[in-house]
N, C-alpha and C positions, 0 to 999 in steps of 0.2 A: 302593357302600357296603359296608364290611367286615362289619358286624353284630356283631363282637367285636374287641377291641383288637389281637389278633395279626394278623387279616386287614386291619384298617384300616392298621396300620403297613406291612404287606407291600405292599398295593395302592398306598399313598401313595409308598413307596420306588420301586416299579416305574414309576409315572407320572412321578415326578421324574427318574428315571434316563433315561427316554425323552425328556423335555424337554431334558435336558442333551445327549443324543446328537444330537438334531435341531438344537439351536441352537449347540452348541460344536464338533460334529464333522461334521455333514452340511450345514452352510451355511444352515439355515433362519434367516431374520431373526427375532429374538426378538419384535419387535413384531407379527409375523404368527402367533405361536404362543400359544394360550390353554391354560393348565393349570388344570384343576378337580380338587380333591381333597377328601377328607373330613377328613384329619388335617393335621398340620404338614408342609409340603413337605420339610423337612429330614430327615424320618424319625426315626430314633433311633440310639443308639450301635451297636446290633448291625447296623444297615443300612449302616454305614460312611459315614454322611453327617454333615456338620457344619452349623452354622447358616449359615456362609458359603456353603455349597453350595445353599442354598434358592432355589428358583425362585419367581417371583411367582405365587401361586396364588389362585384364588377357590373358593368353596364349591361342591361338586358337587351342585347341586340343579337342578330343572327350569327355574327362572327363569334361572339362569346359563347353562345349556345353550342356551336360546333366545337369550339375549343374545350368546353366542359366535357363533351362526349368523348373527345380524344383522350382527355385525362382519365375518364372512366374506363375507356378501352385499355389503357396502359396499366391501370391499377387492378382491374377486375380479373377474376378467373372463373372457370365454369361453375364453381360453388358459390360465387358472390351473389348478393342481392343488390340490385340497383333500384333506387327510389327516385322518381321524377315527379315533381309537383309543380303545376302551372297555376299561378294566381294572377288574375287580371281580367282583361276584356278579351273576348273572342269574337269571331265574325264568321258568317256563312253567306255565300253568294248563290246558293242553290246548286252549286257544283262541288265546291270544296270548302272545308272548315279550316280556319286559321287561328293561331294564337297571336295576339297583338304584341309586337316588340317595338323597340326604338328603331326606326327605319324599316327595312323590308321584313315582313312577317314570314313565319314558317308555317307550312300547312301540316295537316295531320299526316299526310304521306311523307313529308320531310322527317317528322319525328319517328315514323315507322322505320324509315331507312336508317336513321341514326341508331335506333335501338337494335335493329338487325345487325349492325356492325359490331355490337358488343359480344364478348365471349361468354357472358354469364347465362345461366339457364332460367333465372328468376328475375323478373322486372315488375315493379309496382308503379303504375303510371296513373297519376291523379290529376285530372284537368278540372280545376275549380272555376273555370271561366264561363261566360255566357256562350251560347252556341256550341258547347263542348260535346254534345251528344253525338255529333257526326265524327268524333274522333274514335268511337268504339270500333267500327268495322276496320278501318285501316290499321289500328294499333293491336287488334286482337291477334293472339297467337299462342302457341304452346308455351306454358311457363309464365304467361303474362297475366297480371291482374290489372284490369283497366277500370277506373272509376271516373265518372263524369258528373258534373253538377246539373246538367240538363239532359233531357231525353231526345233532343234533336237540335239541328242547327237553327230552327226557327224560334227557339226560346232565347231571345236576344237581349233581355234585360239583365242588368248587373245582378250577380248572385250573392247569396249570403252563406253558401255551402262551406266556403273555406274556413270561416270562423268556427263553425261547429265541428268540422273534421279535425282541425288542430286541437280543439278542446277535448274531443273524444279520445285522443291519444293518451291523455293523462287522467281523465275523469273516471273514478272508480265506478260510476253509474253506467259507464259504457261496457264494463266487464260483465257481460250477461251470464257467462258460465262460472264466474267467481273463481277463476284459477289464478288470479293475481296478475294477469297480463291482458292487454287489449289487442285483439287480433285486428287485421285489416277489415274483416267483415264486421266486427263489432263496432269499430270506429265509423264505418260506412253506415251501419244501421242507426247509430247514435246521431250522426250528422243529418241523416235523412229525416229522422223523427223531429229533431230540434228545428230543422229548416221548415218542415210543415207546420210545426207549432208557432214559429215566428210569423208566418203569413196569417195564421188564424188569429193570433194576438193583435196583429195590425189590422185585422179585418180586411185583408187584401186577397185578391185572387192569386193563387200560387203561379208564378211564372218560371219556376224551375222544378224539375223532377229528376233526381239523381239516378244514374244507372250503374250497374256493375256487370262486368263480363270477365270470367276467368276460366271458361271452358273452351276457348279458342274457336267458338262458332260465329263470332262477329256480331252477335245479337246481345244487347244489354237488357237487363231487367231491373225493375225498381226495388226488388228484394231478392233474397236467395231462392230462386226458383228457375225452372227451365234448365237445370243443370249448372247454373251459376252459383258461386258462393262456397263450393267445396274446398278450393285451394285457399281462398281468402280467410276461411275459418281457422286455418292452422298456420297462417303466416303472420308473424309479429314484427312490429317496427321497434324492437328494442334489442339490447345486447345480451340478453340472458343466456343464449346458447354459447356465446363467446366466453362469458363469465364462467359458465359451467365447465367448459372445456379447459380453460385456464392453461393453455399451452400444451395440453395432453392430446397428441395427435389421434390416438386410438379413441379416446373419449369423444373428441370432435367428430370422428367418423361415425361413432355409434349414435350421437345426437342427430346427425344428418340422416342416418338410417331410420331413426325413430320418426323424424318428420316425414320421411318418404312413406312409411307405413300409415302414418296419420292421414296423409293426403289420399292414399289409396282407399282407406276406409271411407273417407268423406265422398270421394268420387263414386265408390260403389253404392253408397246410399242414394245418390242421385239417379242411379240406374235400376233401383229396386223394382219399379213398376214395369220395367222392360224385361225382367228376368223371371224364370221359374222360381217359385218359392224355395225349393230344395237347393237349387243352384246358388241362389243368393245367400241362404243360410250357411251353406258349405264354404263359400268364398269368404264370407264375413268371419266365420269361425277361424279359417286359416290365417287371415290377416291379423285378427285379434291375438291369436296364439303367437305369431311372429312378433307382434308389437310387445306382448308381455315378455317375451324372451329378451328383446332388446332393452326394455326398461329394467329388467333384472340385471343385465350386464352393466347398464349405466349405474345402477345403484351400487353394484359391486366395485366399480371403478371409483366411485365418489366416497367410499368408506375410508 
């Protein structure tokens, strides 16, 4: 909830732009994407949006949020990925963090319960709001990638992280490993850098410091360190895997197996300092051999 007209228009424009990026450019099926806003989804003249650009939106209140999660629950399966992005204002009263909605707000614990009710194993939760840092601990869990715009509840100023995160999903400059896709980690790194640059350019003290947590320890970091980043590095918000499989169930299974090995490799790298060198090298070799085998099978199916 914007709280005043300027913020309402800004947040609505950002959310609508994200909807368009996901459905028009990243291959998300529109029937699987729910947009909740406070204002008109078309934004306004200064937002560069027209009525024809409007996405089908529902009111951003607690009831509609819960309805959206019920829809996800019905449509998802264990292999599905669910993406949740919060754009707006947040709050923190030194006890619990909330995301501002029309009417009653929902707390970080509320969102944690909603996500826990879903059948899928992979969830990407991005909270672009102020005071979002205190969402990390309640939302943290196995198979979850949690990104927040701030590092704590006390960073309460309006944030600029959302604009840069959305831009990073498409900007080739965010593709650090040049594989033609932007991972969640790459988009996070891109948004973090551009957010810091924005404050420097404005000659302002930075009032937001984004966090990432994807190792289920409930502690976020401002970069891929402390065990965080391994999963986000190999998770992408596009439909390439679906396109590759193209209705071939066996190929789809192999692609999922490839991602599993890629994740295990990245997780292993985060544990290198804790392992004996020979144990690390042996396990890395095993995983890379298995990964190579799967890639060979995928290539064989794609001929």
